[in-house]
MARMIZA-672112 format. One line per field, with one value per atom (N, C-alpha, C): atom name; z, x, y; residue number from 1. Coordinates in nm, 4 decimals. Example, Ala and Ser with C-alpha at 12.3 -4.5 7.8 and 13.67 -1.06 7.14 Angstrom:
# MARMIZA-672112
at <- N:CA:C:N:CA:C
zz <- 0.7800:0.7800:0.7800:0.7080:0.7140:0.7870
xx <- 1.3190:1.2300:1.3200:1.2850:1.3670:1.2900
yy <- -0.5690:-0.4500:-0.3300:-0.2250:-0.1060:0.0030
i <- 1:1:1:2:2:2
//
This chain:
# MARMIZA-672112
at <- N:CA:C:N:CA:C:N:CA:C:N:CA:C:N:CA:C:N:CA:C:N:CA:C:N:CA:C:N:CA:C:N:CA:C:N:CA:C:N:CA:C:N:CA:C:N:CA:C:N:CA:C:N:CA:C:N:CA:C:N:CA:C:N:CA:C:N:CA:C:N:CA:C:N:CA:C:N:CA:C:N:CA:C:N:CA:C:N:CA:C:N:CA:C:N:CA:C:N:CA:C:N:CA:C:N:CA:C:N:CA:C:N:CA:C:N:CA:C:N:CA:C:N:CA:C:N:CA:C:N:CA:C:N:CA:C:N:CA:C:N:CA:C:N:CA:C:N:CA:C:N:CA:C:N:CA:C:N:CA:C:N:CA:C:N:CA:C:N:CA:C:N:CA:C:N:CA:C:N:CA:C:N:CA:C:N:CA:C:N:CA:C:N:CA:C:N:CA:C:N:CA:C:N:CA:C:N:CA:C:N:CA:C:N:CA:C:N:CA:C:N:CA:C:N:CA:C:N:CA:C:N:CA:C:N:CA:C:N:CA:C:N:CA:C:N:CA:C:N:CA:C:N:CA:C:N:CA:C:N:CA:C:N:CA:C:N:CA:C:N:CA:C:N:CA:C:N:CA:C:N:CA:C:N:CA:C:N:CA:C:N:CA:C:N:CA:C:N:CA:C:N:CA:C:N:CA:C:N:CA:C:N:CA:C:N:CA:C:N:CA:C:N:CA:C:N:CA:C:N:CA:C:N:CA:C:N:CA:C:N:CA:C:N:CA:C:N:CA:C:N:CA:C:N:CA:C:N:CA:C:N:CA:C:N:CA:C:N:CA:C:N:CA:C:N:CA:C:N:CA:C:N:CA:C:N:CA:C:N:CA:C:N:CA:C:N:CA:C:N:CA:C:N:CA:C:N:CA:C:N:CA:C:N:CA:C:N:CA:C:N:CA:C:N:CA:C:N:CA:C:N:CA:C:N:CA:C:N:CA:C:N:CA:C:N:CA:C:N:CA:C:N:CA:C:N:CA:C:N:CA:C:N:CA:C:N:CA:C:N:CA:C:N:CA:C:N:CA:C:N:CA:C:N:CA:C:N:CA:C:N:CA:C:N:CA:C
zz <- 2.2803:2.3357:2.2664:2.3352:2.2764:2.2632:2.1425:2.1097:1.9935:2.0004:1.8931:1.7624:1.6475:1.5188:1.5082:1.4645:1.4569:1.3157:1.2139:1.0771:1.0237:1.0368:0.9840:1.0603:1.0753:1.1410:1.0403:0.9096:0.8083:0.6829:0.6027:0.4763:0.3837:0.2670:0.1740:0.0316:-0.0475:-0.1889:-0.2636:-0.3949:-0.4813:-0.5910:-0.6261:-0.7347:-0.8078:-0.9301:-1.0109:-0.9263:-0.8953:-0.8183:-0.6710:-0.6217:-0.4818:-0.4165:-0.2901:-0.2127:-0.0775:-0.0335:0.0982:0.1804:0.2968:0.3840:0.5278:0.5677:0.7002:0.7903:0.9144:1.0181:1.1320:1.1772:1.2767:1.4116:1.5154:1.6522:1.7178:1.6672:1.7309:1.6281:1.6759:1.5905:1.5202:1.5824:1.5188:1.5030:1.3806:1.3502:1.2938:1.3584:1.3141:1.2547:1.1298:1.0621:1.0509:1.1037:1.0900:1.0325:1.0038:0.9512:0.8625:0.8227:0.7408:0.6009:0.5355:0.3961:0.3112:0.2070:0.1140:0.1558:0.2594:0.3050:0.2420:0.1625:0.0923:0.1462:0.2423:0.3032:0.2014:0.1219:0.0228:-0.0904:-0.1248:-0.2260:-0.1744:-0.0497:0.0106:0.0113:0.0432:0.0403:-0.0991:-0.2028:-0.3387:-0.3733:-0.3261:-0.3509:-0.2788:-0.1567:-0.0807:-0.1395:-0.1965:-0.2629:-0.3836:-0.4578:-0.5687:-0.5160:-0.4050:-0.3442:-0.3047:-0.2628:-0.2197:-0.3329:-0.4569:-0.5708:-0.5742:-0.5201:-0.5201:-0.3809:-0.2774:-0.1405:-0.0798:-0.0784:-0.0362:0.1137:0.1894:0.3319:0.3503:0.2468:0.2572:0.2018:0.2795:0.2376:0.2527:0.1489:0.1530:0.1450:0.2338:0.2377:0.2432:0.1710:0.1804:0.1624:0.1411:0.1347:0.0263:-0.0769:-0.1819:-0.1296:-0.0153:0.0447:0.1411:0.1572:0.2555:0.2371:0.1141:0.0889:0.0722:0.0921:0.0851:0.2267:0.2371:0.3670:0.4300:0.4356:0.4833:0.6320:0.7126:0.8561:0.8804:0.8116:0.8254:0.7660:0.6585:0.5980:0.6966:0.7654:0.8642:0.9701:1.0138:1.1175:1.0682:0.9377:0.8828:0.8509:0.8317:0.7956:0.9092:0.8696:0.9647:0.9008:0.9748:0.9254:0.8174:0.8244:0.7229:0.7831:0.6967:0.7290:0.6639:0.7442:0.6924:0.6939:0.5750:0.5588:0.5291:0.6111:0.5985:0.5789:0.4648:0.4369:0.4654:0.5014:0.5360:0.6477:0.7491:0.8600:0.9297:0.9290:0.9966:0.9307:0.8032:0.7317:0.7552:0.7500:0.7535:0.8914:0.9912:1.1197:1.2209:1.2550:1.3624:1.4954:1.6050:1.7374:1.7546:1.7018:1.7183:1.6463:1.5255:1.4495:1.5059:1.5580:1.6237:1.7459:1.8235:1.9400:1.8980:1.7921:1.7411:1.7024:1.6281:1.5841:1.7039:1.8057:1.9243:1.9901:1.9810:2.0476:1.9517:1.8217:1.7215:1.7324:1.7677:1.7787:1.6569:1.5506:1.4303:1.3150:1.3202:1.2101:1.2614:1.1681:1.1973:1.1181:1.1704:1.1083:1.0856:0.9680:0.9345:0.8998:0.9842:0.9720:0.9458:0.8415:0.8034:0.8327:0.9162:0.9513:1.0354:1.0922:1.1764:1.3220:1.3455:1.4795:1.5258:1.6173:1.6661:1.7818:1.8161:1.9278:1.9123:2.0222:2.0238:1.9887:1.9415:1.9070:2.0242:2.1342:2.2568:2.2329:2.1588:2.1248:2.2211:2.2384:2.3126:2.2111:2.2606:2.1720:2.0908:2.1452:2.0751:1.9498:1.9379:1.8236:1.7168:1.7352:1.6422:1.5705:1.4376:1.3536:1.2517:1.1868:1.0691:0.9646:0.8405:0.7346:0.7365:0.7068:0.6842:0.5417:0.4679:0.3309:0.3119:0.2447:0.2139:0.0628:0.0085:-0.1343:-0.1531:-0.2382:-0.2717:-0.4099:-0.4917:-0.6271:-0.7050:-0.6977:-0.7728:-0.7157:-0.5962:-0.5325:-0.4049:-0.3840:-0.2588:-0.1756:-0.0576:0.0312:0.1501:0.1682:0.2802:0.3927:0.5131:0.6328:0.7399:0.8524:0.9636:1.0703:1.1287:1.2448:1.3490:1.4739:1.5839:1.5691:1.5915:1.5847:1.7115:1.6939:1.8091:1.8497
xx <- -8.5033:-8.4569:-8.3278:-8.2218:-8.0927:-8.0707:-8.0910:-8.0654:-7.9670:-7.8665:-7.7671:-7.8329:-7.7752:-7.8325:-7.8447:-7.9618:-7.9812:-7.9638:-7.9612:-7.9447:-7.8070:-7.7714:-7.6433:-7.5986:-7.4678:-7.4170:-7.3765:-7.4005:-7.3695:-7.4533:-7.4614:-7.5332:-7.4649:-7.4215:-7.3491:-7.3958:-7.3979:-7.4310:-7.3762:-7.3654:-7.3221:-7.4250:-7.4475:-7.5385:-7.4781:-7.4378:-7.3697:-7.2643:-7.2853:-7.1851:-7.2228:-7.3026:-7.3438:-7.3046:-7.2703:-7.2326:-7.3029:-7.3589:-7.4213:-7.3382:-7.2944:-7.2118:-7.2599:-7.3545:-7.4148:-7.3622:-7.3332:-7.2942:-7.3949:-7.4467:-7.5527:-7.5020:-7.5392:-7.5077:-7.6245:-7.7466:-7.8665:-7.9629:-8.0596:-8.1561:-8.2520:-8.2790:-8.3599:-8.2717:-8.2648:-8.1912:-8.2916:-8.3065:-8.4011:-8.3221:-8.3532:-8.2861:-8.3843:-8.3437:-8.4251:-8.3367:-8.3967:-8.3198:-8.4042:-8.3447:-8.4135:-8.4424:-8.5374:-8.5661:-8.4440:-8.4239:-8.3147:-8.1795:-8.1745:-8.0446:-8.0083:-8.1015:-8.0704:-8.1389:-8.2287:-8.2924:-8.3707:-8.4537:-8.5326:-8.4455:-8.3397:-8.2458:-8.1791:-8.1356:-8.0741:-8.1742:-8.3006:-8.4030:-8.4106:-8.4093:-8.4182:-8.2967:-8.1779:-8.0581:-8.0697:-8.1204:-8.1378:-8.2501:-8.3502:-8.4570:-8.4003:-8.3105:-8.2419:-8.1624:-8.0937:-8.0159:-8.1058:-8.2287:-8.3201:-8.3553:-8.3349:-8.3616:-8.2632:-8.1435:-8.0423:-8.0138:-8.0493:-8.0292:-8.1663:-8.2047:-8.3390:-8.3629:-8.2597:-8.2794:-8.3487:-8.3489:-8.3971:-8.5386:-8.6252:-8.7610:-8.7759:-8.8242:-8.8399:-8.9874:-9.0284:-9.1657:-9.1627:-9.2581:-9.2711:-9.4169:-9.4439:-9.5807:-9.6643:-9.6017:-9.6779:-9.7398:-9.6949:-9.7490:-9.8643:-9.9006:-10.0014:-10.1335:-10.1768:-10.3042:-10.2904:-10.1724:-10.1501:-10.1499:-10.1442:-10.1510:-10.0112:-9.9383:-9.8001:-9.7898:-9.8900:-9.8831:-9.8791:-9.9635:-9.9605:-9.8332:-9.7839:-9.6588:-9.5435:-9.5352:-9.4287:-9.4350:-9.5531:-9.5692:-9.5298:-9.5394:-9.5059:-9.3573:-9.2857:-9.1439:-9.0626:-8.9630:-8.8668:-8.7289:-8.6314:-8.4952:-8.4730:-8.5445:-8.5347:-8.4813:-8.4213:-8.3910:-8.5032:-8.5886:-8.7042:-8.6714:-8.6711:-8.6383:-8.7675:-8.7988:-8.9247:-8.8950:-8.9392:-8.9282:-9.0641:-9.0646:-9.1878:-9.2618:-9.1895:-9.2468:-9.3600:-9.3587:-9.4638:-9.5993:-9.5995:-9.7228:-9.7625:-9.6652:-9.6941:-9.7181:-9.6489:-9.6483:-9.7440:-9.8484:-9.9373:-9.8814:-9.9477:-9.8976:-9.8840:-9.9789:-9.9740:-9.8539:-9.8291:-9.7177:-9.5843:-9.5798:-9.4579:-9.4263:-9.5277:-9.5083:-9.4621:-9.5200:-9.4779:-9.3302:-9.2901:-9.1504:-9.0566:-9.0964:-9.0107:-8.9741:-9.0633:-9.0402:-9.0116:-9.0020:-8.9800:-8.8376:-8.8251:-8.6950:-8.6592:-8.7402:-8.7156:-8.6565:-8.6679:-8.6241:-8.5419:-8.4776:-8.4002:-8.4630:-8.4582:-8.5275:-8.4351:-8.4516:-8.3942:-8.5139:-8.5426:-8.6652:-8.6288:-8.6891:-8.6649:-8.7913:-8.7803:-8.8969:-8.8585:-8.9567:-8.9325:-8.9699:-9.0542:-9.1076:-9.0819:-8.9867:-8.9583:-9.0479:-9.1488:-9.2373:-9.2964:-9.3013:-9.3629:-9.2684:-9.1473:-9.0498:-8.9586:-8.9738:-8.8972:-8.7466:-8.7044:-8.5629:-8.4944:-8.3661:-8.2844:-8.2207:-8.1591:-8.0909:-7.9816:-7.9228:-7.8166:-7.8655:-7.9952:-8.0510:-8.1073:-8.0875:-8.1381:-8.0210:-8.0297:-7.9198:-7.9694:-7.8746:-7.9007:-7.7970:-7.8254:-7.7307:-7.6136:-7.4997:-7.3805:-7.3373:-7.2992:-7.2534:-7.1160:-7.0306:-6.8960:-6.8768:-6.8112:-6.7813:-6.6334:-6.6030:-6.4639:-6.4562:-6.3653:-6.3435:-6.4735:-6.5636:-6.6881:-6.7928:-6.7694:-6.8634:-6.9176:-7.0471:-7.1085:-7.1314:-7.0717:-7.0798:-7.1679:-7.2752:-7.3674:-7.3333:-7.3202:-7.2997:-7.3974:-7.3984:-7.4836:-7.4018:-7.4603:-7.3979:-7.5065:-7.4663:-7.5616:-7.6365:-7.7662:-7.8493:-7.8279:-7.8106:-7.7849:-7.9105
yy <- 1.1309:1.0062:0.9674:0.9686:0.9400:0.7895:0.7396:0.6001:0.5998:0.5177:0.5098:0.4657:0.5022:0.4618:0.3095:0.2612:0.1173:0.0618:0.1475:0.1010:0.1394:0.2663:0.3133:0.4375:0.4528:0.5732:0.6802:0.6536:0.7553:0.7326:0.8372:0.8333:0.9319:0.8854:0.9720:0.9460:1.0531:1.0411:1.1622:1.1481:1.2580:1.2771:1.4034:1.4385:1.5579:1.5384:1.6407:1.7114:1.8401:1.9146:1.9272:1.8319:1.8316:1.7000:1.7107:1.5932:1.6008:1.4887:1.4796:1.3826:1.4259:1.3418:1.3599:1.2748:1.2841:1.1735:1.2103:1.1142:1.1286:1.0156:1.0155:0.9679:1.0415:1.0032:0.9312:0.9566:0.9047:0.8462:0.7728:0.7043:0.8015:0.9147:1.0190:1.1421:1.1893:1.3117:1.4102:1.5246:1.6269:1.7425:1.7766:1.8885:2.0038:2.1189:2.2385:2.3492:2.4611:2.5726:2.6609:2.7704:2.8685:2.8155:2.8776:2.8456:2.8792:2.8009:2.8291:2.7758:2.6938:2.6423:2.5089:2.4499:2.3264:2.2024:2.2175:2.1005:2.0178:2.0821:2.0075:1.9543:2.0260:1.9750:1.8484:1.8498:1.7310:1.6163:1.6457:1.5412:1.4789:1.5612:1.5062:1.4207:1.4579:1.3766:1.2419:1.2442:1.1198:1.0339:1.0986:1.0227:0.9482:1.0116:0.9429:0.8235:0.8426:0.7347:0.6178:0.6474:0.5415:0.4447:0.4861:0.3969:0.2801:0.3019:0.1952:0.1389:0.2131:0.1672:0.1385:0.0149:-0.0250:-0.0108:0.0264:0.0551:0.1891:0.2736:0.4110:0.4233:0.4897:0.5232:0.6734:0.7412:0.8859:0.9242:1.0140:1.0638:1.2163:1.2801:1.4253:1.4646:1.5932:1.6425:1.5744:1.5192:1.4497:1.3206:1.2732:1.1511:1.1799:1.3065:1.3455:1.2712:1.2530:1.1860:1.0350:0.9827:0.8385:0.7816:0.6529:0.5867:0.5756:0.6866:0.6853:0.6498:0.6826:0.6520:0.5016:0.4275:0.2819:0.2244:0.2866:0.2401:0.2520:0.3660:0.3857:0.2761:0.2424:0.1396:0.0000:-0.0240:-0.1562:-0.1719:-0.0621:-0.0716:-0.1324:-0.2096:-0.2674:-0.2584:-0.2086:-0.2011:-0.0969:0.0146:0.1199:0.2494:0.3289:0.4680:0.5468:0.6047:0.6774:0.8261:0.8850:1.0266:1.1007:1.1997:1.2730:1.4210:1.4744:1.6179:1.6812:1.8083:1.8788:1.8063:1.7679:1.6901:1.7632:1.8946:1.9695:1.9461:1.9137:1.8825:1.7368:1.6467:1.5032:1.4447:1.4931:1.4229:1.4848:1.4091:1.4526:1.4005:1.4316:1.3942:1.2428:1.1656:1.0200:0.9596:1.0018:0.9429:0.9923:1.1144:1.1632:1.0768:1.0446:0.9593:0.8200:0.7664:0.6352:0.6384:0.7415:0.7541:0.7626:0.8382:0.8567:0.7242:0.6249:0.4970:0.3821:0.4100:0.3052:0.2510:0.1249:0.0603:-0.0233:-0.0145:-0.0942:-0.0150:0.1163:0.2015:0.3184:0.3849:0.5046:0.6188:0.7408:0.8529:0.9719:1.0332:1.1631:1.2499:1.3472:1.4261:1.5718:1.6279:1.7668:1.8461:1.9475:2.0281:2.1469:2.2093:2.3262:2.3008:2.1997:2.1778:2.0337:2.0134:1.8783:1.8327:1.9116:1.8792:1.7390:1.6656:1.5336:1.4202:1.4534:1.3500:1.3165:1.3893:1.3672:1.3742:1.4743:1.4904:1.5847:1.5630:1.6581:1.7532:1.8566:1.9518:1.8823:1.7754:1.7026:1.6316:1.6118:1.5397:1.6328:1.7633:1.8635:1.9289:1.9321:1.9790:2.0801:2.1437:2.2240:2.1863:2.2218:2.1893:2.2858:2.2323:2.3121:2.2831:2.3862:2.3635:2.4274:2.3523:2.3992:2.3910:2.4896:2.4915:2.4619:2.3631:2.3376:2.2749:2.3223:2.2699:2.2507:2.3472:2.3413:2.2473:2.1937:2.1010:2.1655:2.1505:2.1934:2.0686:2.0656:1.9500:1.9845:1.9063:1.9251:1.8286:1.8822:1.8028:1.8526:1.7854:1.8249:1.8958:1.9997:2.0627:2.0847:2.0816:2.0984:2.2298:2.2254:2.3449:2.4256:2.5539:2.6416:2.7142
i <- 1:1:1:2:2:2:3:3:3:4:4:4:5:5:5:6:6:6:7:7:7:8:8:8:9:9:9:10:10:10:11:11:11:12:12:12:13:13:13:14:14:14:15:15:15:16:16:16:17:17:17:18:18:18:19:19:19:20:20:20:21:21:21:22:22:22:23:23:23:24:24:24:25:25:25:26:26:26:27:27:27:28:28:28:29:29:29:30:30:30:31:31:31:32:32:32:33:33:33:34:34:34:35:35:35:36:36:36:37:37:37:38:38:38:39:39:39:40:40:40:41:41:41:42:42:42:43:43:43:44:44:44:45:45:45:46:46:46:47:47:47:48:48:48:49:49:49:50:50:50:51:51:51:52:52:52:53:53:53:54:54:54:55:55:55:56:56:56:57:57:57:58:58:58:59:59:59:60:60:60:61:61:61:62:62:62:63:63:63:64:64:64:65:65:65:66:66:66:67:67:67:68:68:68:69:69:69:70:70:70:71:71:71:72:72:72:73:73:73:74:74:74:75:75:75:76:76:76:77:77:77:78:78:78:79:79:79:80:80:80:81:81:81:82:82:82:83:83:83:84:84:84:85:85:85:86:86:86:87:87:87:88:88:88:89:89:89:90:90:90:91:91:91:92:92:92:93:93:93:94:94:94:95:95:95:96:96:96:97:97:97:98:98:98:99:99:99:100:100:100:101:101:101:102:102:102:103:103:103:104:104:104:105:105:105:106:106:106:107:107:107:108:108:108:109:109:109:110:110:110:111:111:111:112:112:112:113:113:113:114:114:114:115:115:115:116:116:116:117:117:117:118:118:118:119:119:119:120:120:120:121:121:121:122:122:122:123:123:123:124:124:124:125:125:125:126:126:126:127:127:127:128:128:128:129:129:129:130:130:130:131:131:131:132:132:132:133:133:133:134:134:134:135:135:135:136:136:136:137:137:137:138:138:138:139:139:139:140:140:140:141:141:141:142:142:142
//
């Protein structure tokens, strides 16, 4: 479902020799890709950012035994970043996310089924090396 970003059209942070510079076209951004491309590293950098940017909530497999589903439903005005989405998101919560007009989502996983996304909303990480810095951006998934 192509809905413009409702919280922010970008998210950027720096961590030692890494930089994350994401620009969002839609309210749900799904990142997929091969193992070892930096997805979980990017999640950890964004989790650090969430300590100072209270708009950001980060969830991953460590939240599996917590009440994260009800938490997602209670959030308003947040950018919810989910790593290992294939573990965390069942069909009901995927459907909820697809229609959630109160939050924005950055979802990292392998299976976007149930989120009602178009190909335009699916990305992979791109990394560029310059002057000792690795810069992560989003590129359309092919």
